[in-house]
C-alpha positions as a Markdown table, in Angstrom:
| # | Residue | x | y | z |
|---|---|---|---|---|
| 1 | Met | -8.9 | 19.2 | -14.3 |
| 2 | Lys | -9.6 | 20.0 | -10.7 |
| 3 | Ala | -6.1 | 21.3 | -10.3 |
| 4 | Ile | -6.5 | 23.6 | -13.4 |
| 5 | Ile | -9.8 | 25.0 | -12.1 |
| 6 | Lys | -8.3 | 25.6 | -8.6 |
| 7 | Lys | -5.2 | 27.3 | -10.0 |
| 8 | Tyr | -7.2 | 29.9 | -11.9 |
| 9 | Lys | -9.8 | 30.3 | -9.0 |
| 10 | Asp | -6.9 | 31.1 | -6.6 |
| 11 | Glu | -5.3 | 33.5 | -9.1 |
| 12 | Ile | -8.6 | 35.3 | -9.6 |
| 13 | Ala | -9.3 | 35.4 | -5.8 |
| 14 | Gln | -5.8 | 36.8 | -5.2 |
| 15 | Gly | -6.2 | 39.4 | -7.9 |
| 16 | Lys | -3.3 | 38.0 | -10.0 |
| 17 | Ile | -5.5 | 38.0 | -13.1 |
| 18 | Pro | -6.7 | 41.6 | -13.5 |
| 19 | Lys | -10.0 | 42.4 | -15.2 |
| 20 | Pro | -9.9 | 44.4 | -18.4 |
| 21 | Glu | -10.5 | 48.0 | -17.4 |
| 22 | Thr | -10.8 | 49.8 | -20.7 |
| 23 | Glu | -11.2 | 49.1 | -24.3 |
| 24 | Lys | -9.9 | 51.2 | -27.2 |
| 25 | Thr | -12.4 | 53.4 | -29.2 |
| 26 | Lys | -12.0 | 55.9 | -31.9 |
| 27 | Gly | -10.8 | 59.1 | -30.5 |
| 28 | Pro | -8.8 | 60.1 | -27.4 |
| 29 | Lys | -11.3 | 58.7 | -24.8 |
| 30 | Arg | -11.4 | 55.2 | -23.5 |
| 31 | Lys | -14.7 | 53.6 | -22.9 |
| 32 | Pro | -15.1 | 51.5 | -19.7 |
| 33 | Val | -15.6 | 47.8 | -20.3 |
| 34 | Thr | -18.9 | 46.5 | -19.1 |
| 35 | Glu | -18.4 | 42.8 | -18.4 |
| 36 | Lys | -21.4 | 40.8 | -19.4 |
| 37 | Val | -22.3 | 38.1 | -16.9 |
| 38 | Asn | -23.9 | 34.8 | -18.1 |
| 39 | Ala | -27.6 | 35.0 | -17.2 |
| 40 | Asp | -27.4 | 31.5 | -15.5 |
| 41 | Ile | -24.8 | 32.9 | -13.0 |
| 42 | Lys | -27.4 | 35.3 | -11.7 |
| 43 | Lys | -29.6 | 32.4 | -10.9 |
| 44 | Ile | -27.1 | 30.7 | -8.6 |
| 45 | Leu | -27.8 | 31.0 | -4.9 |
| 46 | Asp | -25.2 | 30.9 | -2.1 |
| 47 | Ser | -25.3 | 28.5 | 0.9 |
| 48 | Glu | -27.9 | 30.7 | 2.6 |
| 49 | Gly | -30.2 | 30.7 | -0.4 |
| 50 | Lys | -29.4 | 34.3 | -1.4 |
| 51 | Pro | -28.3 | 35.5 | -4.9 |
| 52 | Leu | -24.5 | 35.9 | -5.3 |
| 53 | Ser | -23.0 | 39.4 | -5.0 |
| 54 | Ala | -22.2 | 41.3 | -8.2 |
| 55 | Glu | -18.5 | 40.9 | -7.4 |
| 56 | Asn | -18.8 | 37.2 | -7.0 |
| 57 | Gln | -20.8 | 36.9 | -10.2 |
| 58 | Glu | -18.0 | 38.7 | -12.1 |
| 59 | Lys | -15.4 | 36.4 | -10.7 |
| 60 | Ile | -17.3 | 33.3 | -11.8 |
| 61 | Gln | -17.7 | 34.8 | -15.3 |
| 62 | Gln | -14.0 | 35.6 | -15.3 |
| 63 | Leu | -13.2 | 32.0 | -14.4 |
| 64 | Ile | -15.5 | 30.7 | -17.1 |
| 65 | Asp | -13.9 | 33.0 | -19.7 |
| 66 | Ile | -10.3 | 32.0 | -18.7 |
| 67 | Leu | -11.1 | 28.3 | -18.8 |
| 68 | Lys | -12.5 | 28.6 | -22.3 |
| 69 | Thr | -9.8 | 30.8 | -23.8 |
| 70 | Arg | -6.7 | 29.4 | -22.1 |
| 71 | Val | -7.4 | 25.6 | -21.8 |
| 72 | Gly | -10.4 | 25.0 | -24.0 |
| 73 | Ile | -12.9 | 24.0 | -21.3 |
| 74 | Asp | -16.5 | 25.1 | -21.4 |
| 75 | Val | -18.6 | 25.4 | -18.3 |
| 76 | Phe | -22.4 | 25.1 | -18.6 |
| 77 | Phe | -25.0 | 25.2 | -15.8 |
| 78 | Gln | -27.8 | 22.8 | -15.2 |
| 79 | Lys | -31.2 | 24.2 | -14.0 |
| 80 | Asp | -34.3 | 22.7 | -12.6 |
| 81 | Arg | -37.9 | 23.3 | -13.8 |
| 82 | Asn | -38.0 | 26.6 | -11.9 |
| 83 | Gly | -34.8 | 27.8 | -13.6 |
| 84 | Gln | -32.7 | 27.5 | -10.5 |
| 85 | Val | -29.1 | 26.4 | -11.0 |
| 86 | Arg | -28.6 | 23.0 | -9.3 |
| 87 | Gly | -25.3 | 21.8 | -10.9 |
| 88 | Tyr | -22.9 | 22.3 | -13.8 |
| 89 | Gly | -21.0 | 20.4 | -16.4 |
| 90 | Leu | -17.7 | 20.6 | -18.1 |
| 91 | Val | -16.7 | 20.0 | -21.7 |
| 92 | Asp | -13.0 | 19.5 | -22.5 |
| 93 | His | -12.7 | 20.2 | -26.2 |
| 94 | Ala | -9.0 | 19.1 | -26.3 |
| 95 | Gly | -9.8 | 15.8 | -24.7 |
| 96 | Lys | -13.2 | 15.5 | -26.4 |
| 97 | Ile | -14.9 | 14.6 | -23.2 |
| 98 | Ala | -17.9 | 15.9 | -21.2 |
| 99 | Leu | -17.9 | 15.6 | -17.4 |
| 100 | Asp | -20.4 | 16.0 | -14.5 |
| 101 | Gly | -18.9 | 19.0 | -12.8 |
| 102 | Ser | -19.7 | 17.7 | -9.3 |
| 103 | Lys | -17.3 | 14.8 | -10.0 |
| 104 | Val | -14.5 | 17.4 | -10.4 |
| 105 | Met | -15.5 | 20.1 | -7.9 |
| 106 | Lys | -18.7 | 20.8 | -6.0 |
| 107 | Leu | -20.7 | 23.7 | -7.3 |
| 108 | Ser | -20.4 | 25.4 | -3.9 |
| 109 | Asp | -16.6 | 25.2 | -4.1 |
| 110 | Leu | -16.6 | 26.4 | -7.8 |
| 111 | Ile | -18.5 | 29.6 | -6.9 |
| 112 | Asp | -16.7 | 30.3 | -3.6 |
| 113 | Phe | -14.0 | 32.9 | -4.0 |
| 114 | Ala | -13.8 | 33.9 | -0.3 |
| 115 | Pro | -10.2 | 33.9 | 1.0 |
| 116 | Lys | -9.5 | 30.8 | 3.1 |
| 117 | Gln | -8.2 | 31.4 | 6.6 |
| 118 | Lys | -5.1 | 29.4 | 7.4 |
| 119 | Arg | -5.8 | 26.9 | 10.2 |
| 120 | Lys | -3.6 | 27.2 | 13.2 |
| 121 | Thr | -1.3 | 24.4 | 14.2 |
| 122 | Ser | -2.9 | 22.0 | 16.7 |
| 123 | Pro | -1.9 | 19.0 | 18.6 |
| 124 | Leu | -4.7 | 17.2 | 16.8 |
| 125 | Asp | -2.8 | 17.5 | 13.5 |
| 126 | Val | -1.1 | 14.2 | 14.2 |
| 127 | Tyr | -4.5 | 12.5 | 13.7 |
| 128 | Arg | -5.0 | 14.2 | 10.3 |
| 129 | Asp | -2.0 | 12.4 | 9.0 |
| 130 | Leu | -3.6 | 9.0 | 10.0 |
| 131 | Phe | -7.3 | 9.2 | 9.3 |
| 132 | Thr | -10.4 | 11.3 | 8.5 |
| 133 | Ala | -13.4 | 11.1 | 10.8 |
| 134 | Glu | -17.1 | 11.9 | 10.8 |
| 135 | Ile | -20.0 | 11.9 | 13.2 |
| 136 | Cys | -23.1 | 10.4 | 11.7 |
| 137 | Arg | -26.7 | 9.5 | 12.7 |
| 138 | Glu | -28.6 | 6.5 | 11.3 |
| 139 | Gly | -32.1 | 6.3 | 12.5 |
| 140 | Leu | -32.0 | 6.7 | 16.3 |
| 141 | Asp | -28.3 | 5.6 | 16.6 |
| 142 | Asp | -25.3 | 7.9 | 16.5 |
| 143 | Tyr | -21.8 | 6.8 | 15.4 |
| 144 | Val | -18.3 | 8.0 | 15.0 |
| 145 | Arg | -16.5 | 6.6 | 11.9 |
| 146 | Ile | -12.9 | 6.9 | 10.8 |
| 147 | His | -11.4 | 6.2 | 7.4 |
| 148 | Thr | -7.7 | 5.4 | 7.7 |
| 149 | Lys | -5.0 | 6.3 | 5.2 |
| 150 | Asp | -4.5 | 2.6 | 4.4 |
| 151 | Gly | -8.1 | 2.2 | 3.3 |
| 152 | Arg | -9.7 | 0.7 | 6.5 |
| 153 | Thr | -13.0 | 1.9 | 8.0 |
| 154 | Tyr | -13.9 | 1.6 | 11.7 |
| 155 | Gln | -17.2 | 2.6 | 13.3 |
| 156 | Lys | -18.3 | 2.7 | 16.9 |
| 157 | Pro | -21.5 | 4.0 | 18.6 |
| 158 | Ile | -21.5 | 7.2 | 20.6 |
| 159 | Ser | -24.1 | 8.6 | 23.0 |
| 160 | Ala | -26.7 | 11.2 | 22.4 |
| 161 | Ala | -24.8 | 13.5 | 24.7 |
| 162 | Gln | -21.6 | 13.1 | 22.7 |
| 163 | Tyr | -23.5 | 13.7 | 19.5 |
| 164 | Ala | -25.1 | 16.9 | 21.1 |
| 165 | Trp | -21.6 | 18.1 | 22.1 |
| 166 | His | -20.5 | 17.9 | 18.5 |
| 167 | Asn | -23.5 | 19.7 | 17.2 |
| 168 | Gly | -23.4 | 22.3 | 19.9 |
| 169 | Val | -20.0 | 23.8 | 19.1 |
| 170 | Ser | -19.2 | 26.5 | 16.5 |
| 171 | Pro | -18.5 | 25.4 | 12.9 |
| 172 | Asp | -14.8 | 26.2 | 13.4 |
| 173 | Glu | -14.6 | 23.7 | 16.3 |
| 174 | Lys | -16.6 | 20.8 | 14.9 |
| 175 | Glu | -13.6 | 19.2 | 13.1 |
| 176 | Asp | -11.6 | 19.3 | 16.3 |
| 177 | Val | -14.4 | 17.7 | 18.4 |
| 178 | Val | -14.8 | 15.0 | 15.8 |
| 179 | Leu | -11.1 | 14.2 | 16.0 |
| 180 | Met | -11.1 | 14.2 | 19.8 |
| 181 | Ile | -14.1 | 11.8 | 19.9 |
| 182 | Ala | -12.6 | 9.5 | 17.2 |
| 183 | Ser | -9.1 | 9.4 | 18.7 |
| 184 | Thr | -10.6 | 8.5 | 22.1 |
| 185 | Met | -12.9 | 5.8 | 20.8 |
| 186 | Phe | -10.2 | 4.3 | 18.5 |
| 187 | Arg | -7.1 | 5.0 | 20.5 |
| 188 | Lys | -5.8 | 1.4 | 20.4 |
| 189 | Glu | -6.4 | 1.2 | 16.6 |
| 190 | Ile | -4.6 | 4.5 | 16.1 |
| 191 | Leu | -1.7 | 3.3 | 18.1 |
| 192 | Val | -1.5 | 0.1 | 16.1 |
| 193 | Met | -1.5 | 2.2 | 12.9 |
| 194 | Tyr | 1.2 | 4.5 | 14.3 |
| 195 | Leu | 3.4 | 1.7 | 15.4 |
| 196 | Asn | 3.1 | -0.1 | 12.1 |
| 197 | Arg | 4.2 | 3.1 | 10.3 |
| 198 | Asp | 7.5 | 3.1 | 12.2 |
| 199 | Pro | 10.0 | 1.0 | 10.2 |
| 200 | Asp | 12.1 | 0.4 | 13.3 |
| 201 | Phe | 9.3 | -0.9 | 15.5 |
| 202 | Met | 9.2 | -4.7 | 16.1 |
| 203 | Ser | 11.1 | -5.5 | 13.0 |
| 204 | Glu | 10.9 | -9.1 | 11.8 |
| 205 | Glu | 14.7 | -9.2 | 12.1 |
| 206 | Asn | 14.3 | -9.2 | 15.9 |
| 207 | Ile | 12.3 | -12.5 | 15.8 |
| 208 | Arg | 14.3 | -15.7 | 15.4 |
| 209 | Asp | 11.5 | -18.2 | 15.0 |
| 210 | Val | 7.7 | -18.6 | 15.3 |
| 211 | Arg | 6.3 | -22.1 | 15.9 |
| 212 | Ala | 2.8 | -23.4 | 15.9 |
| 213 | Tyr | 1.2 | -26.3 | 17.7 |
| 214 | Arg | -2.3 | -27.7 | 18.0 |
| 215 | Gln | -4.0 | -27.4 | 21.4 |
| 216 | Arg | -6.2 | -30.0 | 23.0 |
| 217 | Asn | -9.3 | -28.1 | 21.8 |
| 218 | Gly | -8.1 | -28.4 | 18.2 |
| 219 | Ile | -7.3 | -24.7 | 17.9 |
| 220 | Phe | -3.7 | -23.8 | 16.9 |
| 221 | Ala | -1.5 | -21.6 | 19.1 |
| 222 | Phe | 2.0 | -20.2 | 18.4 |
| 223 | Ser | 5.1 | -19.1 | 20.4 |
| 224 | Ile | 7.7 | -16.5 | 19.5 |
| 225 | Thr | 11.4 | -16.9 | 20.0 |
| 226 | Phe | 13.5 | -13.7 | 19.8 |
| 227 | Asn | 17.1 | -13.3 | 18.8 |
| 228 | Asp | 18.2 | -13.1 | 22.4 |
| 229 | Gly | 16.7 | -16.5 | 23.1 |
| 230 | Tyr | 13.6 | -15.4 | 25.0 |
| 231 | Thr | 10.5 | -17.4 | 24.1 |
| 232 | Thr | 6.9 | -16.3 | 24.8 |
| 233 | Leu | 4.3 | -18.6 | 26.2 |
| 234 | Gly | 1.7 | -20.1 | 23.8 |
| 235 | Ile | -0.5 | -17.5 | 22.1 |
| 236 | Pro | -3.8 | -19.0 | 20.9 |
| 237 | Met | -5.0 | -18.2 | 17.4 |
| 238 | Asp | -8.6 | -17.2 | 16.9 |
| 239 | Gln | -10.8 | -19.6 | 15.0 |
| 240 | Asp | -10.4 | -17.9 | 11.6 |
| 241 | Asp | -6.6 | -17.8 | 11.8 |
| 242 | Ser | -6.4 | -21.4 | 13.0 |
| 243 | Asp | -8.6 | -22.6 | 10.1 |
| 244 | Arg | -6.5 | -20.6 | 7.6 |
| 245 | Tyr | -3.2 | -21.9 | 9.0 |
| 246 | Arg | -4.6 | -25.5 | 8.7 |
| 247 | Arg | -5.4 | -25.0 | 5.0 |
| 248 | Leu | -2.1 | -23.3 | 4.1 |
| 249 | Asp | 0.6 | -25.2 | 2.2 |
| 250 | Pro | 3.6 | -25.9 | 4.4 |
| 251 | Asp | 5.8 | -23.5 | 2.4 |
| 252 | Asp | 3.3 | -20.6 | 3.2 |
| 253 | Arg | 3.0 | -21.3 | 6.9 |
| 254 | Pro | 6.2 | -19.5 | 8.1 |
| 255 | Gly | 5.3 | -16.2 | 6.6 |
| 256 | Phe | 1.8 | -16.4 | 8.0 |
| 257 | Leu | 3.1 | -17.2 | 11.5 |
| 258 | Met | 5.6 | -14.3 | 11.3 |
| 259 | Gln | 2.8 | -11.9 | 10.4 |
| 260 | Leu | 0.7 | -13.2 | 13.3 |
| 261 | Ala | 3.6 | -12.7 | 15.7 |
| 262 | Val | 4.2 | -9.1 | 14.5 |
| 263 | Asp | 0.5 | -8.2 | 14.8 |
| 264 | His | 0.3 | -9.8 | 18.2 |
| 265 | Leu | 3.3 | -7.8 | 19.6 |
| 266 | Thr | 2.1 | -4.6 | 18.0 |
| 267 | Asn | -1.4 | -5.0 | 19.6 |
| 268 | Gln | 0.1 | -5.8 | 23.0 |
| 269 | Asn | 2.3 | -2.7 | 22.9 |
| 270 | Ala | -0.6 | -0.5 | 21.8 |
| 271 | Gln | -2.8 | -1.9 | 24.6 |
| 272 | Asp | -0.1 | -1.1 | 27.2 |
| 273 | Ile | 0.2 | 2.5 | 26.0 |
| 274 | Val | -3.6 | 2.8 | 26.1 |
| 275 | Gly | -3.6 | 1.8 | 29.8 |
| 276 | Arg | -0.9 | 4.3 | 30.6 |
| 277 | Ile | -2.6 | 7.1 | 28.7 |
| 278 | Asp | -5.9 | 6.4 | 30.5 |
| 279 | Arg | -4.2 | 6.6 | 33.9 |
| 280 | Gln | -2.7 | 9.9 | 33.0 |
| 281 | Ala | -6.1 | 11.2 | 31.8 |
| 282 | Gln | -7.7 | 10.0 | 35.1 |
| 283 | Gln | -5.1 | 12.1 | 37.0 |
| 284 | Lys | -5.7 | 15.1 | 34.7 |
| 285 | Thr | -9.5 | 15.0 | 35.1 |
| 286 | Cys | -9.5 | 13.9 | 38.8 |
| 287 | Val | -11.7 | 10.9 | 37.9 |
| 288 | Arg | -11.0 | 7.8 | 39.9 |
| 289 | Ser | -12.2 | 5.4 | 37.2 |
| 290 | Phe | -13.7 | 5.9 | 33.8 |
| 291 | Pro | -17.1 | 4.5 | 32.8 |
| 292 | Leu | -17.1 | 1.0 | 31.4 |
| 293 | Arg | -18.6 | 2.1 | 28.1 |
| 294 | Gln | -16.7 | 4.7 | 26.0 |
| 295 | Lys | -20.0 | 6.1 | 24.9 |
| 296 | Asp | -20.5 | 7.3 | 28.5 |
| 297 | Tyr | -17.3 | 9.3 | 28.4 |
| 298 | Thr | -17.8 | 13.0 | 29.2 |
| 299 | Pro | -16.3 | 15.8 | 27.0 |
| 300 | Glu | -13.7 | 16.4 | 29.7 |
| 301 | Ile | -12.5 | 12.7 | 29.6 |
| 302 | Ile | -12.5 | 12.7 | 25.8 |
| 303 | Thr | -10.5 | 15.9 | 25.6 |
| 304 | Ala | -7.9 | 14.7 | 28.1 |
| 305 | Ile | -7.4 | 11.3 | 26.5 |
| 306 | Ser | -7.2 | 12.7 | 23.0 |
| 307 | His | -4.8 | 15.5 | 24.0 |
| 308 | Ile | -2.4 | 13.2 | 25.9 |
| 309 | Leu | -2.4 | 10.7 | 23.1 |
| 310 | Ser | -1.7 | 13.3 | 20.5 |
| 311 | Val | 1.2 | 14.8 | 22.5 |
| 312 | Asn | 2.7 | 11.4 | 23.0 |
| 313 | Leu | 2.4 | 10.4 | 19.4 |
| 314 | Ser | 4.2 | 13.5 | 18.5 |
| 315 | Arg | 7.0 | 13.1 | 21.0 |
| 316 | Phe | 8.0 | 9.6 | 22.0 |
| 317 | Asn | 10.1 | 7.3 | 19.9 |
| 318 | Val | 8.5 | 3.9 | 19.2 |
| 319 | Gly | 11.7 | 2.5 | 17.6 |
| 320 | Ile | 13.0 | 0.8 | 20.8 |
| 321 | Gly | 15.3 | -2.2 | 20.9 |
| 322 | His | 13.7 | -5.6 | 21.7 |
| 323 | Gly | 15.6 | -6.1 | 25.0 |
| 324 | Gln | 13.3 | -3.5 | 26.7 |
| 325 | Lys | 10.2 | -5.1 | 25.2 |
| 326 | Arg | 11.2 | -8.5 | 26.5 |
| 327 | Glu | 11.5 | -7.1 | 30.1 |
| 328 | Trp | 8.0 | -5.7 | 29.8 |
| 329 | Glu | 6.6 | -9.0 | 28.5 |
| 330 | Val | 7.8 | -10.9 | 31.6 |
| 331 | Gly | 6.4 | -8.2 | 33.9 |
| 332 | Asn | 9.5 | -6.3 | 34.9 |
| 333 | Lys | 9.4 | -3.1 | 32.8 |
| 334 | Ser | 7.5 | -1.3 | 30.1 |
| 335 | Pro | 9.2 | 0.4 | 27.2 |
| 336 | Tyr | 6.7 | 3.2 | 27.8 |
| 337 | Asp | 7.5 | 3.9 | 31.5 |
| 338 | Asp | 8.6 | 7.4 | 30.5 |
| 339 | Leu | 5.5 | 8.4 | 28.4 |
| 340 | Asp | 5.3 | 12.2 | 28.3 |
| 341 | Thr | 2.6 | 13.4 | 30.7 |
| 342 | Arg | 3.0 | 17.1 | 29.9 |
| 343 | Met | 0.0 | 18.8 | 28.3 |
| 344 | Ser | 0.6 | 21.1 | 25.4 |
| 345 | Gly | 0.2 | 24.8 | 25.8 |
| 346 | Thr | -2.3 | 24.9 | 23.0 |
| 347 | Arg | -5.9 | 25.4 | 24.3 |
| 348 | Met | -8.3 | 22.6 | 23.3 |
| 349 | Ser | -11.9 | 23.2 | 22.3 |
| 350 | Met | -14.5 | 22.1 | 24.7 |
């Protein structure tokens, strides 16, 4: 239903559905049509608490009429005790259902016919494909929260200064500032998501075997053997994974160990990239060392880290053969020695 409403809203806003200009009367003259506007529409206020313009009221009435005549959907407005419109409902006669309009489209969106400006391409667009982010305040504490495309939610505290930075920019810049703060705070988690999305990265086909053994403290550890014969040192499991492995049936243990191995190698690669990006950001900002707490990062540090990360996510290829990864694991070489340090020509908001 939302798609139907949006379709007709867009057509009205673009003038593709013309208003009736005249009506036939007896005689040679044509009488101008006076479009009657629903009295409830006149009681709707815009985001600034002001009545809608006559033109906007006419477009809303036109939308209501089209929905009723073309698709059999009635729109009715809900008012408070003072007669002020606070919401709306929808009745789909074909489907014989009634809906709360806010579940389909917000009232503010329903009445908004202003043309939308096309957002310019930005290096931050790479993050929009991975997650949505928000800055929130709960009591005296401020947070940045991201919701990933795979359904996970992460939250970390930010400082009052970072919160004030977000609130102090223009409305057009707020989303970019949120993305910069979020991508800096969660840069390792973002890299893990990105690496996991690449089908060529650390494929299970590169791993010959994963073996587990019990340590003296009773916690299980595992080692990874690759197809070229290289075997890692023991990697301790955390308590939860160790307990789960202990309870698994023998037939289920190989699959569990394989997933642990892939997760471990992905996290190690992500952490290695984080370190290199941070060093590049230090050079860019002329800061010898970053604060220990991310909530103490300045806007300059956040912008540099976020920008370098976005450029590299867009440019480097994470699908690299295992031979290079093995050299990195034994301390000789990193597969990310050639990380792109160039900054994009797009100007970032500060």
